Residue frames relative to the residue before (quaternion, step in Angstrom):
aa qw qx qy qz dx dy dz
X 1.0000 0.0000 0.0000 0.0000 0.00 0.00 0.00
X 0.1031 -0.8166 0.5673 0.0282 3.56 -0.78 1.01
X 0.0884 -0.7645 0.6377 0.0330 3.52 -0.95 1.00
X 0.0314 -0.7614 0.6471 0.0257 3.57 -1.01 0.85
X 0.1463 -0.8025 0.5768 0.0443 3.55 -0.71 1.13
X 0.2105 -0.7508 0.6157 0.1136 3.58 -0.81 1.06
X 0.1531 0.8177 -0.5135 0.2105 3.55 -0.37 1.26
X 0.4445 -0.6291 0.5533 0.3170 3.53 -1.37 0.17
X 0.7573 0.3305 -0.1827 0.5328 3.62 1.23 -0.20
X 0.0536 -0.8551 0.5151 0.0233 3.59 0.57 1.10
X 0.6102 0.5768 -0.3629 0.4041 3.61 1.04 -0.62
X 0.5908 0.5650 -0.3513 0.4564 3.56 1.19 -0.62
X 0.6689 0.4934 -0.2929 0.4727 3.56 0.88 -0.97
X 0.6884 0.4945 -0.2972 0.4396 3.58 0.83 -0.96
X 0.6301 0.5528 -0.3438 0.4232 3.55 1.00 -0.81
X 0.7093 0.4403 -0.2667 0.4816 3.58 0.82 -0.95
X 0.6842 0.4992 -0.2981 0.4403 3.61 0.90 -0.86
X 0.6538 0.5172 -0.3059 0.4599 3.59 1.22 -0.36
X 0.6791 0.5033 -0.2846 0.4523 3.61 1.21 -0.07
X 0.8618 0.2067 -0.1112 0.4496 3.52 -1.42 0.28
X 0.8453 -0.1543 0.1033 0.5011 3.58 -1.10 -0.75
X 0.6257 0.5229 -0.3464 0.4638 3.61 1.01 -0.75
X 0.6700 0.5063 -0.3118 0.4445 3.58 0.82 -0.90
X 0.6680 0.4929 -0.3042 0.4672 3.59 0.91 -0.86
X 0.6509 0.5120 -0.3264 0.4557 3.58 1.00 -0.81
X 0.6369 0.5187 -0.3171 0.4742 3.58 1.03 -0.79
X 0.6509 0.5235 -0.3061 0.4567 3.58 0.98 -0.84
X 0.6937 0.4673 -0.2525 0.4864 3.53 1.12 -0.77
X 0.5258 -0.6648 0.3996 0.3491 3.57 1.25 -0.09
X 0.4607 0.6858 -0.4435 0.3475 3.61 1.27 0.20
X 0.7764 0.1356 -0.0602 0.6126 3.57 1.17 -0.64
X 0.0442 -0.7232 0.6735 0.1466 3.48 -1.44 0.09
X 0.0915 -0.7736 0.6269 0.0112 3.54 -0.98 0.99
X 0.0368 -0.8080 0.5869 -0.0359 3.54 -0.41 1.30
X 0.1771 -0.7732 0.6016 0.0939 3.55 -1.06 0.73
X 0.1323 -0.8011 0.5825 0.0374 3.58 -0.62 1.15
X 0.3421 -0.7420 0.5488 0.1764 3.54 -0.78 1.11
X 0.4018 -0.7290 0.5072 0.2232 3.57 -0.56 1.20
X 0.6074 0.5759 -0.3597 0.4123 3.59 1.08 -0.65
X 0.5635 0.6004 -0.3928 0.4095 3.62 1.15 -0.43
X 0.7240 0.3807 -0.2138 0.5340 3.57 1.30 -0.36
X 0.2620 0.8117 -0.4830 0.1982 3.55 1.23 0.53
X 0.2840 -0.7755 0.5143 0.2312 3.60 0.99 -0.79
X 0.7163 0.3077 -0.2626 0.5686 3.60 1.21 0.41
X 0.6469 -0.5766 0.3628 0.3426 3.51 -1.31 0.43
X 0.6905 0.5078 -0.2738 0.4363 3.55 1.21 -0.36
X 0.4538 -0.6980 0.4467 0.3276 3.57 1.25 -0.14
X 0.3852 0.7468 -0.4602 0.2865 3.55 1.23 0.41
X 0.0189 -0.8315 0.5535 -0.0437 3.57 -0.67 1.14
X 0.7013 0.4237 -0.2587 0.5116 3.59 1.26 0.13
X 0.0414 -0.7777 0.6268 0.0223 3.56 -1.31 0.36
X 0.6476 -0.5298 0.3839 0.3906 3.53 -1.30 0.33
X 0.4976 -0.6724 0.4535 0.3077 3.63 -1.02 0.71
X 0.5077 -0.5980 0.5159 0.3442 3.56 -1.14 0.63
X 0.7592 0.3557 -0.2787 0.4683 3.53 -1.09 0.79
X 0.5291 -0.6564 0.3936 0.3665 3.53 1.32 -0.08
X 0.4311 0.6895 -0.5112 0.2783 3.52 -1.26 -0.05
X 0.6225 -0.5750 0.4031 0.3455 3.50 -1.31 0.34
X 0.7764 0.3976 -0.2474 0.4219 3.53 -1.26 0.35
X 0.3771 -0.6841 0.5831 0.2233 3.50 -1.46 0.08
X 0.3120 -0.7410 0.5699 0.1698 3.50 -1.23 0.58
X 0.4628 -0.6022 0.5592 0.3324 3.57 -1.19 0.61
X 0.4166 -0.7331 0.4935 0.2134 3.55 -0.94 0.99
X 0.6600 -0.5382 0.3713 0.3700 3.53 -1.23 0.50
X 0.6916 0.5485 -0.2944 0.3663 3.54 0.70 -1.19
X 0.7188 0.4351 -0.2959 0.4543 3.66 0.60 -0.90
X 0.6410 0.5206 -0.3169 0.4667 3.55 1.01 -0.83
X 0.6839 0.4780 -0.2972 0.4641 3.60 0.84 -0.92
X 0.6650 0.5082 -0.3124 0.4493 3.60 0.89 -0.83
X 0.6354 0.5074 -0.3229 0.4844 3.58 1.06 -0.76
X 0.6536 0.5108 -0.3003 0.4708 3.58 1.00 -0.81
X 0.6668 0.4958 -0.3025 0.4670 3.59 0.90 -0.89
X 0.6504 0.4984 -0.3234 0.4733 3.61 1.01 -0.76
X 0.6105 0.5459 -0.3416 0.4610 3.56 1.13 -0.67
X 0.6369 0.5295 -0.3191 0.4607 3.58 0.99 -0.85
X 0.6427 0.5111 -0.3203 0.4724 3.56 0.98 -0.81
X 0.6392 0.5192 -0.3218 0.4672 3.57 1.02 -0.80
X 0.7180 0.4329 -0.2432 0.4878 3.58 1.00 -0.82
X 0.4595 -0.7040 0.4262 0.3340 3.58 1.23 -0.22
X 0.6633 0.4473 -0.3217 0.5064 3.58 1.07 0.65
X 0.4806 -0.6714 0.4828 0.2917 3.55 -1.13 0.66
X 0.8097 0.1314 -0.0623 0.5685 3.54 1.12 -0.56
X 0.1174 -0.7957 0.5931 0.0370 3.61 0.02 1.26
X 0.5403 -0.6028 0.4622 0.3621 3.58 -1.13 0.63
X 0.0959 -0.8454 0.5242 -0.0361 3.53 -0.54 1.28
X 0.1358 -0.7835 0.6058 0.0274 3.53 -0.82 1.12
X 0.2066 -0.7440 0.6259 0.1098 3.56 -1.00 0.95
X 0.2797 -0.7468 0.5763 0.1786 3.59 -0.75 1.03
X 0.1514 0.8019 -0.5369 0.2140 3.51 -0.44 1.35
X 0.5061 -0.6385 0.4769 0.3296 3.63 -1.02 0.70
X 0.6339 0.5192 -0.3346 0.4655 3.62 1.26 -0.26
X 0.5684 0.6467 -0.3802 0.3378 3.59 1.20 -0.20
X 0.6930 -0.4292 0.3753 0.4411 3.48 -1.42 -0.07
X 0.5098 -0.6481 0.4584 0.3315 3.62 -0.88 0.85
X 0.4134 -0.7209 0.5051 0.2330 3.58 -0.79 1.01
X 0.0725 0.7855 -0.6103 0.0729 3.58 -1.01 0.86
X 0.7430 -0.4192 0.2855 0.4366 3.54 -1.35 0.11
X 0.6181 0.5508 -0.3433 0.4435 3.57 1.03 -0.78
X 0.6679 0.4771 -0.3051 0.4828 3.60 0.94 -0.84
X 0.6102 0.5413 -0.3554 0.4564 3.59 1.01 -0.67
X 0.6579 0.5059 -0.3071 0.4658 3.55 0.97 -0.81
X 0.6300 0.5387 -0.3155 0.4619 3.53 1.02 -0.81
X 0.6946 0.4642 -0.2802 0.4728 3.57 0.87 -0.92
X 0.6071 0.5728 -0.3578 0.4187 3.55 1.08 -0.66
X 0.6249 0.5504 -0.3363 0.4399 3.57 1.21 -0.42
X 0.6008 0.5402 -0.3483 0.4754 3.58 1.30 -0.07
X 0.4736 -0.6853 0.4697 0.2923 3.54 -1.07 0.66
X 0.8092 0.0315 0.0093 0.5866 3.59 1.13 -0.56
X 0.1110 -0.7806 0.6151 0.0015 3.52 -1.14 0.83
X 0.1769 -0.7388 0.6386 0.1230 3.54 -1.07 0.81
X 0.1419 -0.7917 0.5926 0.0428 3.55 -0.83 1.06
X 0.1668 -0.7945 0.5793 0.0729 3.60 -0.61 1.12
X 0.1845 -0.7875 0.5845 0.0652 3.59 -0.75 1.10
X 0.2654 -0.7475 0.5881 0.1581 3.52 -0.74 1.01
X 0.0431 -0.7706 0.6330 0.0597 3.52 -1.37 0.14
X 0.7304 0.3540 -0.3076 0.4966 3.57 -1.26 0.15
X 0.7936 -0.2620 0.2000 0.5114 3.59 -0.80 -0.91
X 0.7313 -0.3668 0.2215 0.5307 3.56 1.27 -0.19
X 0.5519 -0.5887 0.4921 0.3266 3.55 -1.32 -0.49
X 0.5817 -0.5649 0.4505 0.3737 3.59 -1.05 0.74
X 0.5143 -0.6999 0.4211 0.2614 3.51 -0.74 1.16
X 0.6122 0.5917 -0.3530 0.3879 3.58 1.06 -0.72
X 0.6865 0.4556 -0.2975 0.4823 3.60 0.95 -0.77
X 0.5929 0.5432 -0.3678 0.4671 3.57 1.12 -0.54
X 0.6524 0.5001 -0.3108 0.4772 3.59 0.97 -0.85
X 0.6743 0.5186 -0.2956 0.4347 3.59 1.08 -0.65
X 0.8501 0.2412 -0.0761 0.4620 3.58 0.78 -0.95
X 0.6615 0.5528 -0.3123 0.3991 3.63 1.09 -0.56
X 0.2967 -0.7629 0.5579 0.1370 3.55 -0.99 0.99
X 0.7939 -0.0897 0.0669 0.5977 3.55 1.13 -0.66
X 0.3098 -0.7225 0.5881 0.1903 3.54 -1.25 0.52
X 0.0936 -0.7905 0.6048 0.0245 3.57 -0.98 0.86
X 0.1277 -0.7773 0.6146 0.0423 3.51 -1.09 0.89
X 0.4224 -0.6801 0.5298 0.2800 3.58 -1.15 0.56
X 0.7820 -0.2214 0.1631 0.5593 3.57 1.20 -0.31
X 0.6490 -0.5317 0.3876 0.3818 3.55 -1.31 0.04
X 0.5560 0.5332 -0.4466 0.4550 3.53 0.50 1.21
X 0.3863 -0.7374 0.5171 0.1992 3.57 -1.24 0.43
X 0.1626 -0.7729 0.6075 0.0846 3.59 -0.93 0.92
X 0.6375 -0.5542 0.3686 0.3880 3.58 -1.25 0.23
X 0.8104 -0.0136 0.0167 0.5854 3.58 1.20 -0.32
X 0.5965 -0.6143 0.3960 0.3318 3.55 -1.26 0.19
X 0.4355 0.7393 -0.4454 0.2556 3.60 1.24 -0.05
X 0.6789 0.4829 -0.3067 0.4602 3.61 0.85 -0.89
X 0.6482 0.4833 -0.3354 0.4835 3.65 0.93 -0.74
X 0.6273 0.5401 -0.3424 0.4445 3.61 0.97 -0.75
X 0.6608 0.4957 -0.2966 0.4793 3.56 0.98 -0.85
X 0.6319 0.5275 -0.3330 0.4600 3.58 1.03 -0.69
X 0.6473 0.5112 -0.3048 0.4762 3.54 1.02 -0.80
X 0.6477 0.5194 -0.3147 0.4600 3.53 0.96 -0.90
X 0.6655 0.5088 -0.3045 0.4534 3.57 0.87 -0.94
X 0.6873 0.4959 -0.2933 0.4424 3.56 0.82 -0.97
X 0.6809 0.4771 -0.2774 0.4815 3.58 1.01 -0.91
X 0.6485 0.5513 -0.3251 0.4120 3.57 0.90 -0.92
X 0.6142 0.5682 -0.3509 0.4204 3.62 1.03 -0.72
X 0.6871 0.4937 -0.2767 0.4556 3.56 1.18 -0.53
X 0.5241 0.6277 -0.4115 0.4026 3.60 1.30 -0.19
X 0.5191 -0.6593 0.4368 0.3242 3.62 -0.74 0.99
X 0.7865 0.3198 -0.2533 0.4636 3.51 -0.91 1.00
X 0.5824 0.5801 -0.3943 0.4110 3.60 1.16 -0.50
X 0.7536 0.2046 -0.1416 0.6084 3.63 0.99 -0.75
X 0.7100 -0.5035 0.2768 0.4073 3.61 -1.17 0.53
X 0.7710 -0.1548 0.1265 0.6046 3.62 0.95 -0.85
X 0.7242 -0.4666 0.2894 0.4173 3.53 -1.30 0.24
X 0.6059 0.5759 -0.3625 0.4121 3.61 1.06 -0.67
X 0.5540 0.6327 -0.3962 0.3684 3.57 1.15 -0.48
X 0.7714 0.2548 -0.1762 0.5559 3.59 1.20 -0.44
X 0.5956 0.5708 -0.3840 0.4148 3.61 1.10 -0.45
X 0.7272 0.4333 -0.2407 0.4749 3.58 1.08 -0.69
X 0.5672 0.5856 -0.3943 0.4241 3.60 1.23 0.13
X 0.7392 -0.4099 0.2930 0.4469 3.50 -1.33 0.13
X 0.8259 0.1699 -0.1984 0.4997 3.55 -1.01 1.05
X 0.4735 0.6848 -0.4545 0.3168 3.64 1.17 -0.21
X 0.7958 0.1568 -0.0887 0.5781 3.60 1.05 -0.76
X 0.6936 -0.4658 0.2757 0.4754 3.56 1.23 0.43
X 0.6851 0.4492 -0.2650 0.5085 3.56 1.32 -0.29
X 0.4837 -0.5803 0.5431 0.3664 3.53 -1.28 0.28
X 0.5621 -0.6335 0.4197 0.3267 3.54 -1.16 0.60
X 0.5426 -0.6058 0.4826 0.3251 3.54 -1.24 0.60
X 0.6176 -0.5408 0.4026 0.4051 3.61 -1.23 0.30
X 0.2539 -0.7528 0.5915 0.1381 3.53 -1.27 0.57
X 0.0797 -0.7860 0.6124 0.0287 3.59 -1.18 0.63
X 0.0314 -0.7786 0.6257 0.0349 3.53 -1.19 0.55
X 0.7303 -0.4177 0.2945 0.4532 3.65 -1.26 0.00
X 0.5574 -0.1563 -0.8149 -0.0276 1.58 -2.11 1.37
X 0.6317 -0.5563 0.3800 0.3835 3.60 -1.22 0.41
X 0.7718 0.1700 -0.1282 0.5992 3.62 1.20 -0.40
X 0.0905 0.7909 -0.5989 0.0877 3.58 -0.87 0.92
X 0.8359 -0.0489 -0.0409 0.5451 3.56 -0.70 1.16
X 0.7056 -0.4749 0.2509 0.4622 3.56 1.04 0.77
X 0.5988 0.5336 -0.3594 0.4769 3.55 1.32 0.10
X 0.1826 -0.8227 0.5342 0.0664 3.57 -0.77 1.02
X 0.5463 -0.5857 0.4848 0.3515 3.53 -1.26 0.46
X 0.5693 -0.5939 0.4337 0.3675 3.66 -0.94 0.78
X 0.5719 -0.6410 0.3997 0.3199 3.55 -0.91 0.97
X 0.6264 0.5786 -0.3566 0.3817 3.56 0.94 -0.82
X 0.6585 0.5192 -0.3059 0.4507 3.58 1.09 -0.72
X 0.6794 0.4472 -0.2824 0.5086 3.58 1.26 -0.28
X 0.5263 0.6945 -0.3746 0.3169 3.53 1.30 -0.18
X 0.3459 -0.7445 0.4924 0.2893 3.57 1.13 -0.67
X 0.5357 0.6203 -0.4013 0.4089 3.58 1.34 0.08
X 0.3552 -0.7951 0.4473 0.2040 3.57 -0.09 1.30
X 0.6831 0.4981 -0.3114 0.4339 3.62 0.77 -0.96
X 0.6561 0.5039 -0.3137 0.4661 3.58 1.00 -0.86
X 0.6440 0.5181 -0.3313 0.4551 3.54 1.02 -0.75
X 0.6377 0.5263 -0.3212 0.4617 3.57 0.97 -0.84
X 0.6597 0.5046 -0.2971 0.4710 3.58 0.97 -0.90
X 0.6469 0.5174 -0.3135 0.4643 3.60 0.98 -0.86
X 0.6748 0.4911 -0.3073 0.4573 3.58 0.88 -0.88
X 0.6087 0.5302 -0.3469 0.4776 3.59 1.03 -0.68
X 0.6811 0.4962 -0.2959 0.4498 3.57 0.82 -0.98
X 0.6864 0.4845 -0.2875 0.4598 3.56 0.96 -0.84
X 0.5864 0.5407 -0.3567 0.4863 3.57 1.21 -0.49
X 0.6397 0.5145 -0.3184 0.4739 3.56 0.98 -0.80
X 0.6618 0.5022 -0.3085 0.4633 3.57 0.96 -0.89
X 0.6518 0.5192 -0.3183 0.4520 3.57 0.90 -0.91
X 0.6744 0.5051 -0.2968 0.4494 3.55 0.92 -0.91
X 0.6614 0.5127 -0.3052 0.4545 3.57 0.96 -0.90
X 0.7155 0.4529 -0.2606 0.4637 3.58 0.93 -0.92
X 0.7870 0.3628 -0.1832 0.4642 3.60 0.82 -0.92
X 0.8115 0.0778 -0.0291 0.5784 3.58 1.02 -0.72
X 0.1118 -0.8293 0.5463 0.0352 3.60 0.39 1.21
X 0.5694 0.5966 -0.3775 0.4210 3.58 1.18 -0.50
X 0.6724 0.4612 -0.2819 0.5056 3.57 1.11 -0.70
X 0.6251 0.5804 -0.3524 0.3850 3.55 0.97 -0.86
X 0.6268 0.5783 -0.3276 0.4067 3.58 1.09 -0.70
X 0.6750 0.4883 -0.2874 0.4725 3.54 1.24 -0.34
X 0.5670 0.6387 -0.3581 0.3771 3.56 1.28 -0.26
X 0.2815 -0.7309 0.5948 0.1812 3.58 -1.02 0.78
X 0.2744 -0.7933 0.5255 0.1383 3.53 -0.40 1.26
X 0.4333 -0.6646 0.5365 0.2879 3.55 -1.15 0.69
X 0.7213 -0.4648 0.3130 0.4072 3.53 -1.34 0.38
X 0.8224 0.2094 -0.1833 0.4962 3.57 -0.82 1.00
X 0.5374 0.6573 -0.4109 0.3321 3.62 1.16 -0.31
X 0.6129 0.5692 -0.3520 0.4201 3.59 1.04 -0.72
X 0.6836 0.4835 -0.2735 0.4733 3.55 0.94 -0.96
X 0.6524 0.5131 -0.3062 0.4661 3.55 0.98 -0.89
X 0.6676 0.4989 -0.3060 0.4601 3.57 0.95 -0.83
X 0.6351 0.5224 -0.3245 0.4674 3.59 1.01 -0.77
X 0.6492 0.5111 -0.3144 0.4674 3.58 0.99 -0.80
X 0.6560 0.5143 -0.3084 0.4583 3.55 0.93 -0.88
X 0.6830 0.4771 -0.3007 0.4642 3.58 0.89 -0.90
X 0.6136 0.5422 -0.3497 0.4552 3.63 1.03 -0.59
X 0.6544 0.4747 -0.3090 0.5010 3.58 1.07 -0.76
X 0.6265 0.5615 -0.3343 0.4248 3.59 1.04 -0.74
X 0.6277 0.5513 -0.3211 0.4460 3.53 1.17 -0.74
């Protein structure tokens, strides 16, 4: 899986991509994360890639030429005239696990990071296939969202994590939020680990974790819960549990 990030801050991308799971996956050849400095394509001695917007207004815009030239050079490096290109933007589709799975099916992705007031619309119309947002808020640039997308997608690449259950059993892997986790000691500040997790009874533990995932999803993300198909008897069991919890 190949990621190429078009950015004004390549050192930021390289620093994060070189650490922890991403760093090990890159070292093992499972991933590659390249950061291309848009300023390298400025076409002037000052590395200037921005200018004031037509019509006035605050801020500066990244110009078409440097962005396009960086993108075209990236395509040549990848061996394709039109690599799949994602623009990280607060106007984009909210990023979620389904989108991460979709992107993981691609062999290579180019991530364009905006900065300043944004990017000239003409080059976006020319090269961008989709816009992705982390949520309804604004950041100073697209680098952090790009890294979030890379991390989420990379976890789905075979070999990056120990096995498929490492991500299928986590929050959003099956549409549910994840159940609570506990580790030693068995008692801490008067709070104890649920007895079922100490029982060694695998089937009971699996059933408890499923129930607690349903509870967590219903309480924290009712919008997600409405999409879940309950198994036989789960509705009644969940209602009984919640009534006891009250």
